[in-house]
C-alpha positions as CSV (number, residue, x, y, z in Angstrom):
1,X,105.1,61.3,97.2
2,X,103.6,64.8,97.3
3,X,99.9,65.1,97.4
4,X,98.5,66.7,94.2
5,X,96.1,69.7,94.0
6,X,94.3,71.3,91.1
7,X,94.7,74.8,89.7
8,X,91.0,74.8,88.7
9,X,92.0,74.7,85.0
10,X,92.2,71.2,83.5
11,X,94.7,72.1,80.8
12,X,97.0,73.7,83.2
13,X,96.8,70.7,85.5
14,X,97.8,68.5,82.4
15,X,100.7,70.8,81.5
16,X,102.1,70.9,85.0
17,X,101.0,67.4,86.1
18,X,99.1,69.2,88.7
19,X,100.2,71.4,91.6
20,X,101.9,69.9,94.7
21,X,100.9,70.7,98.3
22,X,103.7,73.1,99.3
23,X,104.1,74.7,95.9
24,X,105.1,78.4,95.6
25,X,103.9,79.4,92.1
26,X,105.4,82.6,90.4
27,X,103.3,84.2,87.8
28,X,105.5,86.5,85.6
29,X,102.9,88.8,84.0
30,X,103.7,90.9,81.0
31,X,100.8,93.2,81.4
32,X,100.1,93.1,85.2
33,X,96.6,91.8,84.8
34,X,96.9,88.4,82.9
35,X,97.3,86.3,86.0
36,X,94.1,87.4,87.5
37,X,92.2,84.8,85.5
38,X,94.2,82.0,86.9
39,X,94.0,83.3,90.5
40,X,90.1,83.4,90.2
41,X,90.1,79.7,89.0
42,X,92.2,78.6,91.9
43,X,89.9,80.4,94.3
44,X,86.9,78.6,92.8
45,X,88.6,75.2,93.0
46,X,89.7,75.9,96.6
47,X,86.2,77.0,97.7
48,X,84.7,73.8,96.1
49,X,87.2,71.7,98.2
50,X,86.5,73.9,101.3
51,X,90.0,75.1,101.5
52,X,90.7,78.6,103.1
53,X,92.1,81.3,100.9
54,X,94.1,84.3,102.1
55,X,94.3,87.1,99.4
56,X,97.0,89.7,100.1
57,X,96.3,92.8,98.1
58,X,98.8,95.7,97.7
59,X,97.4,97.3,94.4
60,X,93.7,97.3,94.8
61,X,91.4,99.1,97.4
62,X,88.9,96.8,99.2
63,X,86.1,98.2,97.1
64,X,88.0,97.6,93.9
65,X,89.1,94.1,94.8
66,X,85.6,92.9,95.9
67,X,84.2,94.1,92.6
68,X,86.9,92.1,90.8
69,X,86.2,88.9,92.8
70,X,82.4,89.1,92.4
71,X,80.5,86.3,94.0
72,X,83.8,84.7,95.2
73,X,83.9,87.6,97.7
74,X,81.1,86.1,99.6
75,X,82.8,82.8,100.5
76,X,83.2,82.2,104.2
77,X,86.6,80.6,103.3
78,X,88.1,83.8,102.1
79,X,90.2,86.2,104.1
80,X,91.5,89.5,102.4
81,X,94.5,91.2,103.9
82,X,94.2,94.9,102.8
83,X,97.7,96.2,102.4
84,X,96.4,98.9,100.2
85,X,94.5,101.3,102.5
86,X,97.6,102.2,104.6
87,X,100.0,101.4,101.7
88,X,99.4,103.1,98.4
89,X,96.2,104.5,99.7
90,X,98.3,106.5,102.3
91,X,95.4,106.0,105.0
92,X,93.3,108.4,103.0
93,X,89.7,109.0,104.3
94,X,88.5,108.0,100.8
95,X,89.6,104.5,101.5
96,X,89.2,104.4,105.2
97,X,85.4,105.2,104.9
98,X,85.0,101.7,103.6
99,X,85.5,100.2,107.1
100,X,82.7,102.3,108.5
101,X,80.2,101.6,105.6
102,X,77.2,99.4,105.8
103,X,78.6,97.5,102.8
104,X,81.8,96.4,104.6
105,X,82.8,92.8,104.1
106,X,83.9,91.4,107.4
107,X,86.4,89.1,105.7
108,X,88.5,92.2,104.7
109,X,91.3,92.7,107.3
110,X,93.2,96.0,107.3
111,X,97.0,95.6,107.7
112,X,97.9,98.8,109.7
113,X,101.6,98.9,108.7
114,X,102.0,97.2,105.3
115,X,105.1,99.1,104.7
116,X,106.8,96.9,107.4
117,X,107.5,93.2,106.2
118,X,107.5,92.1,109.9
119,X,104.1,93.5,110.3
120,X,102.8,91.8,107.1
121,X,104.4,88.5,108.3
122,X,102.5,88.8,111.7
123,X,99.2,89.6,109.8
124,X,99.6,86.4,107.8
125,X,100.1,84.3,110.9
126,X,97.1,85.8,112.5
127,X,95.0,85.1,109.5
128,X,95.7,81.4,109.5
129,X,92.7,79.2,110.6
130,X,93.5,76.4,112.9
131,X,96.9,75.0,112.3
132,X,96.9,76.8,108.9
133,X,97.6,73.6,106.9
134,X,96.3,73.4,103.4
135,X,95.6,77.1,103.1
136,X,95.8,78.8,99.6
137,X,97.6,82.1,99.3
138,X,97.4,84.8,96.6
139,X,100.0,87.6,96.8
140,X,99.0,90.5,94.6
141,X,101.7,91.5,94.0
142,X,105.5,91.3,94.4
143,X,105.5,94.4,92.3
144,X,103.2,96.2,94.7
145,X,105.3,95.2,97.6
146,X,108.4,96.7,96.0
147,X,106.6,99.9,95.1
148,X,105.6,100.2,98.8
149,X,108.8,99.0,100.4
150,X,111.1,100.8,97.9
151,X,113.9,98.2,98.1
152,X,114.1,94.8,96.3
153,X,116.3,93.5,99.0
154,X,113.5,93.8,101.5
155,X,111.1,92.0,99.1
156,X,113.7,89.1,98.5
157,X,114.2,88.8,102.2
158,X,110.5,88.6,102.9
159,X,109.9,86.1,100.1
160,X,112.8,83.9,101.1
161,X,111.7,83.8,104.7
162,X,108.0,83.3,103.9
163,X,108.2,80.6,101.3
164,X,109.7,77.9,103.6
165,X,107.1,78.7,106.2
166,X,104.3,78.3,103.6
167,X,105.9,75.0,102.4
168,X,106.0,73.8,106.0
169,X,102.3,74.5,106.4
170,X,101.6,72.5,103.2
171,X,100.0,75.4,101.5
172,X,99.8,76.5,97.9
173,X,100.8,80.1,97.2
174,X,100.4,82.2,94.1
175,X,102.8,85.2,93.7
176,X,102.2,87.6,91.0
177,X,105.0,89.8,89.6
178,X,105.1,92.2,86.6
179,X,107.8,90.6,84.3
180,X,109.5,93.9,83.2
181,X,109.3,95.9,86.5
182,X,112.2,94.2,88.3
183,X,115.9,93.4,88.0
184,X,117.1,90.1,86.7
185,X,118.7,89.5,90.1
186,X,115.4,89.7,92.0
187,X,113.6,87.6,89.4
188,X,116.4,84.9,89.5
189,X,116.4,84.8,93.3
190,X,112.6,84.4,93.4
191,X,112.6,81.7,90.7
192,X,115.3,79.7,92.5
193,X,113.2,79.2,95.6
194,X,109.8,78.7,93.8
195,X,108.7,75.2,92.8
196,X,106.8,76.5,89.7
197,X,107.4,79.5,87.5
198,X,105.0,80.5,84.7
199,X,105.3,83.4,82.3
200,X,102.2,85.0,80.8
201,X,102.7,87.2,77.8
202,X,100.9,89.1,74.9
203,X,102.3,89.0,71.4
204,X,100.5,90.3,68.3
205,X,97.1,90.4,70.2
206,X,97.5,86.7,71.4
207,X,97.9,85.3,75.0
208,X,100.7,82.9,75.7
209,X,101.3,80.5,78.7
210,X,104.8,79.4,79.1
211,X,106.0,77.0,81.9
212,X,109.5,77.9,83.0
213,X,110.0,75.6,85.9
214,X,107.9,72.7,87.3
215,X,110.0,71.0,90.1
216,X,109.6,67.4,91.0
217,X,107.1,66.2,88.5
218,X,106.6,64.8,85.0
219,X,105.5,67.3,82.7
220,X,105.8,68.4,79.0
221,X,108.6,70.5,77.6
222,X,109.5,73.7,79.5
223,X,110.0,77.1,77.9
224,X,107.4,76.3,75.1
225,X,104.8,79.1,74.7
226,X,101.3,77.7,74.5
227,X,98.5,79.8,73.1
228,X,95.4,80.4,75.3
229,X,92.1,82.5,75.4
230,X,89.8,83.8,78.0
231,X,86.1,83.2,77.2
232,X,83.2,83.8,79.6
233,X,85.6,83.7,82.5
234,X,87.1,80.4,81.4
235,X,90.7,79.9,80.3
236,X,90.7,78.0,77.0
237,X,93.9,76.6,75.5
238,X,94.5,76.2,71.8
239,X,92.1,73.6,70.5
240,X,88.9,73.4,68.5
241,X,87.2,75.7,71.1
242,X,89.2,78.6,69.5
243,X,87.8,78.2,66.0
244,X,86.6,81.4,64.7
245,X,88.1,83.5,67.3
246,X,91.0,84.8,65.1
247,X,93.2,87.4,66.6
248,X,91.9,89.5,69.5
249,X,90.5,92.8,68.1
250,X,92.6,95.1,70.2
251,X,91.7,98.0,67.9
252,X,88.0,98.0,68.4
253,X,88.4,97.8,72.2
254,X,90.7,100.8,72.1
255,X,88.2,102.8,70.0
256,X,85.5,101.8,72.5
257,X,87.5,102.9,75.5
258,X,88.7,106.0,73.8
259,X,85.1,107.2,72.8
260,X,83.9,106.2,76.3
261,X,86.5,108.6,77.8
262,X,85.5,111.4,75.5
263,X,88.8,111.5,73.7
264,X,89.5,112.2,70.0
265,X,92.3,110.2,68.3
266,X,94.3,113.3,68.3
267,X,93.7,113.9,72.0
268,X,94.7,110.4,72.9
269,X,97.8,110.4,70.6
270,X,99.2,113.6,72.2
271,X,98.9,112.1,75.7
272,X,100.5,108.7,74.7
273,X,103.3,110.4,72.7
274,X,102.4,108.9,69.2
275,X,100.8,110.4,66.1
276,X,97.1,110.4,65.4
277,X,97.8,108.2,62.4
278,X,99.2,105.5,64.8
279,X,96.0,105.6,66.8
280,X,94.0,105.3,63.7
281,X,96.1,102.3,62.4
282,X,95.7,100.5,65.7
283,X,91.9,101.0,65.7
284,X,91.7,99.9,62.2
285,X,93.7,96.7,63.1
286,X,96.5,97.7,60.7
287,X,99.2,97.5,63.4
288,X,99.4,96.4,67.0
289,X,100.6,98.8,69.7
290,X,103.8,98.0,71.7
291,X,103.2,96.9,75.3
292,X,104.6,100.2,76.7
293,X,102.2,102.2,74.6
294,X,99.3,99.8,75.7
295,X,100.1,100.3,79.3
296,X,100.1,104.1,78.9
297,X,96.8,104.0,77.0
298,X,95.2,101.8,79.7
299,X,96.4,104.3,82.3
300,X,95.1,107.3,80.5
301,X,91.7,105.6,79.6
302,X,91.1,104.3,83.2
303,X,91.0,100.6,82.3
304,X,93.2,97.6,83.1
305,X,95.6,96.5,80.3
306,X,93.8,93.2,80.3
307,X,90.6,94.9,79.3
308,X,92.0,95.3,75.8
309,X,92.0,91.5,75.5
310,X,88.7,90.6,77.1
311,X,85.8,89.5,75.1
312,X,83.6,92.1,73.5
313,X,80.6,93.3,75.2
314,X,77.6,91.1,74.5
315,X,74.3,93.0,74.2
316,X,72.2,90.0,75.2
317,X,74.2,89.3,78.4
318,X,71.4,91.0,80.4
319,X,68.6,93.3,80.1
320,X,68.7,94.8,83.6
321,X,71.7,96.9,84.6
322,X,72.1,96.8,88.3
323,X,74.1,99.6,90.0
324,X,76.8,96.9,90.6
325,X,77.2,96.7,86.8
326,X,77.9,100.4,86.4
327,X,81.6,101.2,85.6
328,X,83.2,104.3,87.2
329,X,85.2,105.9,84.4
330,X,88.0,108.3,84.7
331,X,87.7,110.9,81.8
332,X,91.1,112.8,81.7
333,X,90.5,116.4,82.3
334,X,86.9,116.0,83.3
335,X,86.4,113.7,86.3
336,X,87.8,114.5,89.7
337,X,87.4,117.8,91.7
338,X,83.6,117.3,92.1
339,X,82.7,115.7,88.9
340,X,82.3,111.9,88.4
341,X,81.1,109.7,85.7
342,X,79.8,106.0,85.5
343,X,79.1,104.1,82.4
344,X,75.8,102.1,82.6
345,X,75.6,100.7,79.1
346,X,78.9,100.6,77.1
347,X,79.2,101.2,73.4
348,X,79.0,98.1,71.3
349,X,75.8,96.6,72.8
350,X,72.4,96.2,71.3
351,X,71.2,99.3,73.0
352,X,72.9,101.3,70.1
353,X,74.1,104.0,72.4
354,X,76.2,104.7,75.5
355,X,74.4,105.5,78.8
356,X,76.2,107.4,81.5
357,X,75.4,108.7,85.0
358,X,77.1,112.2,85.5
359,X,77.3,113.8,88.7
360,X,78.5,117.4,89.7
361,X,78.9,118.3,93.3
362,X,77.6,121.7,94.6
363,X,79.8,124.7,93.6
364,X,81.7,122.6,91.1
365,X,81.8,122.8,87.2
366,X,83.6,122.4,84.0
367,X,84.8,124.7,81.3
368,X,84.3,122.2,78.5
369,X,81.7,119.4,77.7
370,X,82.0,116.0,79.2
371,X,83.0,114.4,75.8
372,X,85.0,116.0,73.1
373,X,83.7,114.0,70.2
374,X,80.7,115.5,68.5
375,X,77.5,113.3,68.5
376,X,73.8,113.6,69.1
377,X,73.2,113.4,72.9
378,X,70.3,113.6,75.4
379,X,70.5,114.2,79.1
380,X,67.8,113.9,81.8
381,X,68.3,115.7,85.1
382,X,67.5,113.3,87.9
383,X,68.2,115.6,90.8
384,X,69.6,119.1,91.4
385,X,70.2,121.6,88.7
386,X,72.8,122.7,86.3
387,X,73.5,125.7,84.1
388,X,75.6,125.5,80.8
389,X,76.6,127.5,77.8
390,X,75.1,126.7,74.4
391,X,76.6,129.0,71.8
392,X,75.9,132.5,73.0
393,X,73.1,131.4,75.4
394,X,73.4,130.4,79.0
395,X,70.7,127.8,79.7
396,X,69.6,126.1,83.0
397,X,68.2,122.6,83.5
398,X,66.6,121.6,86.7
399,X,65.2,118.3,88.0
400,X,63.0,116.6,85.4
401,X,64.5,118.7,82.5
402,X,65.6,117.1,79.2
403,X,68.7,118.4,77.4
404,X,69.0,117.7,73.7
405,X,72.4,118.2,72.1
406,X,72.7,118.1,68.2
407,X,75.0,120.6,66.5
408,X,77.4,121.8,69.1
409,X,78.7,120.6,72.4
410,X,77.7,122.6,75.4
411,X,80.3,124.2,77.6
412,X,80.8,125.8,81.0
413,X,78.7,123.4,83.0
414,X,78.1,124.6,86.6
415,X,76.2,123.4,89.6
416,X,75.2,126.6,91.5
417,X,72.8,124.9,93.9
418,X,73.3,123.3,97.3
419,X,72.3,119.8,96.0
420,X,74.4,117.4,94.0
421,X,73.3,117.5,90.3
422,X,72.8,114.0,88.9
423,X,72.1,113.4,85.1
424,X,71.3,110.4,83.1
425,X,73.2,111.0,79.8
426,X,72.7,109.3,76.5
427,X,75.3,109.4,73.6
428,X,73.0,108.4,70.7
429,X,75.4,108.3,67.7
430,X,78.7,109.6,66.5
431,X,78.7,112.1,63.6
């Protein structure tokens, strides 16, 4: 009889009759970000049981991944194999500088040739502690592997060689795969070898967990979609706990992200390829977007698809916003090329406004304003100096200056100095 292990989620253990040592678990993910909640719970459970975890990352830079893992990244039982920096990151100095920074986490190991499956297999073996038995693996993701390797045959060959080795070591491995990004042949080949296959999907604003395969155990009916929610980092399945939740309000989250990105409904609609009326109907919860449209909007707004289904911001969650809480935001047409933006307090909180940290490098500037929606705004120059156009006047604001915007948005921002200009910016209310 195989030894059982927990997923860290009681209801999932009940549905699957637990995991078995040696299981390879495939997570078919509709959006590419739903399986993350299940991975984090497995990590929590593994660390409590003092089991080592090896996290293989193809899609996230070390900085991004450590931020996602939060306190879990500090566990001495964790090893991260970074296949991103020399993979999708192309060995860029932007990502390489992490390894020389004072904030570097020593548990992050850079894979020098992640485009070579043999090199990855060698890195996996070298990362095993002791005899490697009872290790937990998280592969994020098979889709990232294929993007880098460019050939699903190489992916399938690596998977079919690796799974028996992991089974032999009595490990548990989670493999994430974006459901619609691969051929049926690849998915069938992967599922045939796996001991457990689970599909995660989003339909009409609700999450569904569907067990497709659970080899060698007593379990409930397969291929039955079970509704679940994510609340305060916990995965909650359909029960009395969901009372009052209703459908997830995708519309209000879209509006929040759109406004934070400084886009009008018309501006977002043009980039997504839909009408402004469609965006308005989604934001007013009259219709739900298709998954392809949702993916496109997430990409344009600089958020993960799963962020549309996360719990709304709670203003009483904290009264101190540490730098680690500040969210770097991609504002299309604004950020990049010497201009960056971080959101400190998002819209929807009790603060009643949005608070941003805006930075302009020396010699850089913008033709337009940071945000295209008109609202009352105030900015405080923390360091450096900026010039800008207000109507027919050109104004300059240096360190300690306060900028008040009421009737028209400024334009032609420019940092003519030799010091980076940093501004604390407040969006006080939309007109």
